[in-house]
C-alpha positions in Angstrom: 61.9 -3.1 157.5 60.2 -0.6 159.0 62.4 -0.4 162.0 64.8 1.2 159.6 62.6 3.9 158.6 62.6 6.9 160.2 58.7 7.2 162.2 58.5 11.3 162.4 59.3 12.1 159.2 56.7 12.4 156.5 57.0 11.6 152.6 57.8 14.9 151.0 55.9 15.2 147.6 58.6 15.6 145.0 57.3 18.6 142.9 58.1 20.5 146.6 61.5 19.3 146.3 62.0 19.6 142.7 60.6 23.6 143.1 63.2 24.3 146.1 66.1 23.1 143.7 65.3 24.9 141.1 64.4 28.2 142.7 67.5 28.0 144.7 69.9 27.3 141.4 68.1 30.2 139.6 68.6 33.0 142.1 72.8 31.6 142.9 73.3 31.6 138.9 71.1 34.4 138.3 73.8 36.7 141.0 76.8 34.7 139.2 75.2 35.4 135.7 74.4 39.2 136.2 78.5 39.7 137.1 78.8 37.8 134.0 76.9 40.3 131.8 78.2 43.1 133.7 81.7 42.1 133.1 81.4 41.7 129.5 79.1 45.3 128.8 80.1 47.2 131.7 83.0 46.4 134.3 86.1 47.2 131.6 84.8 51.1 131.9 83.6 51.2 135.3 86.3 49.4 137.3 89.4 49.5 134.7 88.9 52.6 132.4 92.6 53.2 132.8 93.6 49.8 130.7 92.3 50.2 127.4 89.3 48.4 125.7 90.9 45.1 124.8 93.1 45.0 128.3 90.0 46.3 130.5 88.0 43.2 129.2 90.8 40.8 129.8 91.0 42.2 133.5 87.5 42.2 133.7 87.3 38.1 132.4 89.8 37.9 135.0 88.0 38.9 138.2 85.2 36.8 136.7 87.3 33.6 136.7 88.3 34.6 140.5 84.9 32.7 141.1 85.8 29.6 138.8 88.9 29.3 141.6 86.6 29.8 144.5 84.6 27.2 143.4 86.4 23.9 144.1 87.3 25.7 147.7 83.5 26.3 148.2 82.8 22.6 147.4 85.2 21.3 149.8 83.9 23.8 153.1 80.2 23.2 152.2 80.8 19.6 151.0 82.3 19.1 154.5 78.8 20.5 156.1 76.4 19.0 153.6 78.1 15.6 154.5 77.6 16.1 158.2 75.3 18.3 159.3 72.9 18.1 156.2 72.1 19.1 152.8 69.3 21.6 153.7 71.4 23.9 156.3 73.9 24.0 154.2 72.0 25.2 151.0 70.3 28.1 153.0 74.1 28.9 153.6 75.2 29.0 150.1 72.2 31.3 149.4 72.6 33.6 152.1 76.4 34.0 151.2 75.5 34.8 147.4 72.8 37.0 148.1 74.9 39.2 150.3 77.8 39.6 147.8 75.8 40.4 144.9 73.8 43.4 146.6 77.6 44.1 147.7 78.6 44.7 144.4 75.8 46.3 143.5 76.8 49.4 145.5 80.4 49.2 144.8 81.8 52.7 143.8 83.8 53.0 140.4 87.5 53.3 139.8 87.1 56.8 139.1 85.7 57.2 142.6 87.0 54.7 145.0 90.6 53.8 142.9 92.4 50.8 143.2 90.1 49.9 146.1 87.2 49.3 144.1 88.8 46.7 141.5 89.8 44.9 144.6 86.5 44.6 146.5 85.2 43.4 143.3 87.8 40.7 143.6 86.7 40.0 146.9 83.3 39.8 146.3 83.7 38.2 143.3 85.3 35.4 145.8 82.9 35.1 147.9 80.2 34.7 144.9 82.0 31.7 143.7 82.8 30.2 147.2 78.8 30.2 147.5 78.0 28.3 143.6 81.2 25.8 144.6 78.9 24.5 147.7 74.7 25.5 145.6 75.4 22.8 142.9 76.2 19.5 144.5 73.8 20.4 147.3 70.7 21.0 144.8 71.0 18.1 142.4 71.2 15.8 145.6 68.1 17.4 146.9 66.0 16.2 144.2 68.6 12.9 143.5 68.5 11.6 146.8 64.6 12.0 146.7 63.9 10.7 143.4 63.1 6.8 142.4 65.7 5.3 140.6 63.6 5.0 137.0 62.7 8.9 137.4 66.3 9.7 138.7 67.4 11.4 134.9 63.5 13.4 135.0 64.0 14.8 138.4 67.4 15.5 138.2 67.1 18.2 135.3 65.2 20.7 137.7 68.1 22.2 139.5 69.7 21.9 136.2 66.7 24.4 135.0 68.1 27.0 137.7 70.8 28.5 135.0 68.6 28.8 131.6 66.0 30.7 133.8 68.8 32.9 135.5 70.7 33.5 132.3 67.3 34.5 131.0 66.3 36.6 133.9 70.3 37.9 133.7 69.6 39.1 130.0 65.9 40.5 130.6 66.7 42.6 133.8 70.1 44.3 132.0 67.7 44.6 128.7 64.9 46.3 130.5 67.2 48.6 132.5 68.7 49.6 129.0 65.6 50.1 127.5 64.1 52.2 130.0 67.5 54.6 130.2 67.0 54.9 126.5 70.2 52.7 126.5 72.5 55.8 127.2 75.8 54.9 128.0 76.4 57.4 130.3 73.2 56.3 132.6 73.9 52.4 132.2 77.4 52.9 133.3 76.8 55.5 136.1 73.9 53.4 138.3 71.6 51.5 135.4 73.8 48.4 135.8 73.7 48.6 139.3 69.7 47.5 139.3 69.8 43.7 138.7 72.6 43.0 141.5 70.4 45.0 144.0 67.1 42.9 142.7 68.5 39.9 143.8 67.8 40.4 147.4 63.8 40.1 146.1 64.7 36.9 144.6 66.9 35.3 148.0 64.1 36.0 150.2 61.8 34.0 147.8 64.4 30.8 147.8 64.9 30.8 151.9 61.2 30.8 152.0 60.8 28.1 149.7 64.4 25.9 150.9 63.4 26.4 154.7 59.9 24.4 153.7 62.0 21.1 152.8 63.2 18.2 155.1 66.4 16.7 155.0 67.0 14.2 152.3 66.3 10.0 152.9 70.0 9.4 152.2 71.3 11.9 154.2 68.9 10.4 157.2 70.2 7.2 156.7 73.8 7.6 156.3 73.5 9.5 159.7 71.9 7.1 161.4 74.5 4.5 160.3 77.3 6.5 162.1 75.6 8.8 164.4 78.8 8.6 166.8 81.7 9.9 164.8 80.3 12.0 162.1 81.8 15.1 163.3 84.8 13.7 163.7 85.0 12.9 159.8 86.8 14.4 156.6 84.5 14.1 153.5 87.0 15.2 151.1 90.0 13.1 152.6 87.3 10.6 152.4 86.6 11.1 148.8 90.2 11.7 147.8 91.0 8.2 149.3 88.2 6.1 148.0 86.7 7.6 144.8 89.7 9.9 143.6 89.3 8.6 139.5 85.9 9.5 139.8 86.7 13.1 141.0 89.4 13.2 138.1 86.9 12.0 135.4 84.0 13.8 136.7 86.0 17.2 136.0 87.6 16.2 132.8 83.8 15.0 131.5 82.2 18.7 132.3 84.9 20.7 131.3 83.0 21.0 127.8 79.9 22.1 129.4 81.6 24.6 131.5 83.8 25.6 128.4 80.4 26.2 125.9 78.3 27.6 128.6 80.6 30.4 129.9 81.9 31.1 126.6 78.4 31.4 125.7 76.6 33.5 128.3 79.9 35.9 129.1 82.6 36.0 126.2 79.6 36.2 123.4 77.6 38.4 125.4 81.2 40.7 125.0 82.2 39.7 121.3 78.4 40.3 120.2 78.8 44.2 121.0 82.2 44.6 120.3 82.5 46.4 117.1 86.0 44.2 116.4 83.4 41.6 117.0 79.9 40.6 115.9 79.5 44.4 116.4 75.7 44.3 117.4 73.7 46.7 120.0 73.8 45.6 123.5 69.7 44.9 122.7 69.8 43.0 120.4 72.5 40.9 122.1 70.7 40.5 125.3 67.4 40.0 123.3 68.7 36.6 121.7 70.3 36.3 125.2 67.0 35.2 126.3 65.5 33.5 123.2 68.5 31.0 123.7 68.0 30.3 127.0 64.3 29.5 126.6 65.8 26.9 124.4 68.2 25.5 126.4 66.1 25.2 129.3 63.7 23.2 127.2 66.6 21.2 125.7 67.8 20.5 129.3 64.3 18.9 130.2 64.6 16.6 127.0 68.4 15.5 127.4 67.7 14.8 131.2 64.3 12.7 130.9 66.0 10.9 127.6 69.0 10.0 130.2 66.6 7.6 131.9 66.2 5.4 128.9 69.4 5.7 127.7 72.0 6.4 129.7 73.6 9.2 131.5 77.2 8.6 129.9 76.0 8.0 126.1 73.5 11.5 126.6 76.5 13.6 127.6 78.7 11.8 125.1 76.1 13.0 122.1 77.2 16.4 123.4 80.8 16.1 123.3 80.9 15.1 119.4 78.6 17.5 118.6 80.5 20.2 120.6 84.1 18.9 118.5 82.5 19.8 115.1 80.4 22.7 116.2 83.3 24.4 117.9 85.1 24.4 114.6 82.4 25.9 112.8 81.1 28.8 115.3 83.5 31.4 114.8 83.6 31.8 110.9 79.4 31.8 111.6 80.0 34.5 114.1 82.6 36.7 112.2 79.3 37.3 108.9 78.6 39.6 111.6 74.6 39.5 111.5 72.3 39.1 114.1 70.7 36.1 112.5 74.3 34.4 112.7 74.9 35.6 115.9 71.8 34.1 117.5 72.3 30.8 115.5 75.6 30.8 117.0 74.6 31.6 120.8 71.6 29.4 120.4 73.7 26.3 119.1 76.3 27.0 121.6 74.0 26.7 124.4 72.1 23.8 122.9 75.0 21.4 123.0 75.9 22.2 126.5 72.3 21.7 127.5 72.6 18.4 126.0 75.0 17.3 128.8 74.0 19.5 131.6 70.6 17.9 131.7 71.9 14.6 132.9 74.8 16.1 135.1 72.2 16.5 137.8 71.9 12.6 138.1 74.9 11.5 137.2 77.2 13.0 139.5 75.2 12.2 142.6 75.3 8.4 141.2 79.0 8.2 140.8 79.5 8.8 144.7 78.8 7.0 147.8 76.6 8.7 150.5 79.2 9.4 152.9 81.3 12.2 151.0 78.3 12.9 148.3 78.1 16.4 148.8 81.6 16.7 148.4 82.5 14.6 145.4 79.7 15.9 143.1 80.7 19.4 144.1 84.4 18.8 144.0 84.2 17.2 140.2 81.6 19.5 139.3 83.4 22.8 140.4 87.0 21.4 139.0 85.4 21.1 135.5 84.5 24.7 136.2 88.1 25.9 136.6 89.1 23.8 133.6 86.5 25.2 130.9 84.9 28.0 132.6 87.7 29.8 134.2 90.3 29.5 131.7 88.7 29.6 128.0 86.6 33.2 128.9 90.2 34.5 130.3 92.4 33.0 127.1 90.0 33.8 124.3 90.5 37.9 123.7 94.6 36.9 123.1 94.3 34.6 121.3 91.6 36.2 118.7 93.7 38.8 118.4 96.7 36.8 117.9 95.5 34.1 115.7 92.0 34.9 114.8 88.6 33.9 115.9 89.3 30.1 114.8 91.8 29.5 117.2 88.9 30.0 119.8 87.4 27.3 118.3 90.2 25.1 117.9 90.6 25.1 122.0 86.8 24.6 122.6 87.6 21.3 120.2 90.1 20.0 122.1 88.4 20.4 125.6 85.5 18.4 123.9 87.6 15.9 123.2 89.1 15.8 126.7 85.1 15.8 127.5 84.4 12.5 125.4 87.8 10.5 126.3 87.0 11.2 130.2 83.1 10.6 130.3 83.9 7.0 128.3 86.0 6.4 131.1 83.6 6.7 134.1 80.5 4.1 134.2 77.2 3.8 133.6 74.9 5.0 136.6 71.4 4.9 135.3 70.6 1.5 137.4 72.6 2.5 140.2 70.3 2.5 143.1 71.7 4.9 146.2 71.8 3.7 149.5 68.5 4.6 151.2 65.9 3.1 148.3 67.1 -0.5 149.8 65.4 1.0 153.0 63.0 3.8 152.4 59.5 3.7 150.8 59.4 6.2 147.6 58.6 9.7 148.7 55.4 10.7 147.1 54.8 12.3 143.6 52.2 14.6 144.3 
């Protein structure tokens, strides 16, 4: 009925919402990925030089894993505010926090200058990055899911999902350009060259803030706030979602664990593996160049898979990714061990394509699983718990597995994670035809 519609808010063009969600996740994940690239190429020598090559790499990826521990905490905290004060204001906060933490990492002195203070400060700032990303993804996906018409929610849900693809290409590109300009000399690159991508982040943050400030609050949040305007500040969305939908939170975490494992093994560990003389033994420019090409490919596949989920269902598309992942994981490292650039390109691209098949539908699937009152918290918590299972643990234990049992052990680990995800997603409901609450009371937003 007309009386149920907020009369003061004009329809928002969906292209603007899509651009805002994509710009935000691009910036947030650019900041996140340059850390992963630096953890593979730089941090073992800059912050952990006394530990040696293998132990330094493990320590470097341990700091990388700190962010995944912080992500569920960020999902709870930012989810609380996102479900109470709104998606828009919360997303501006996550963007600012990530930008400040990233720039400060670029200004950190190394261990030779600051001693033990340097790695401690690195861990603290890495925690801040993870804390911010923990609140970013759910808010960005809700921004599109709660605006998009039901029959095209899978399509519009891929726009925040394109952020990681663009960010990975930007991250690899900035490191590649920096290395090429400096002649790819280790001394200059390790001294100050690696800092340039971190400091460049401030430009992207300013662009992201400009785009996000122009977006209105989502229809679903406005409808939920109107339905219960009195007690919203006293609510605890985390307790609500764990009381009302704990099954969905846990199964969503299991369903997306493979997604995280494949992506962060591809973007972080394989970057280290590709440049390691005991791994593929390729040069840094070759590995970074291959990364840019693989990022373009997985962005295209993300768009295709999200769009197909509107026709075939979110769950079915994610299942395809899981089945493919079970097989691919077992052939990945024997392929990489051949040591050729072509094999590395195929291995990295295949890993990211399998990730992308699941990632496309995830942007609409998780928001559809949860009620509006605690949707920000529920979607963010499930997603970021998956990050702990699939994103933190595999890159951390992979060097030890490879050293003790050979690289095939890493493939077995990834295959088992894919089995877990297949079982978990099969136990969840299909949501393609599920209407969000506001769609029964709100007109569809304009497409252009």
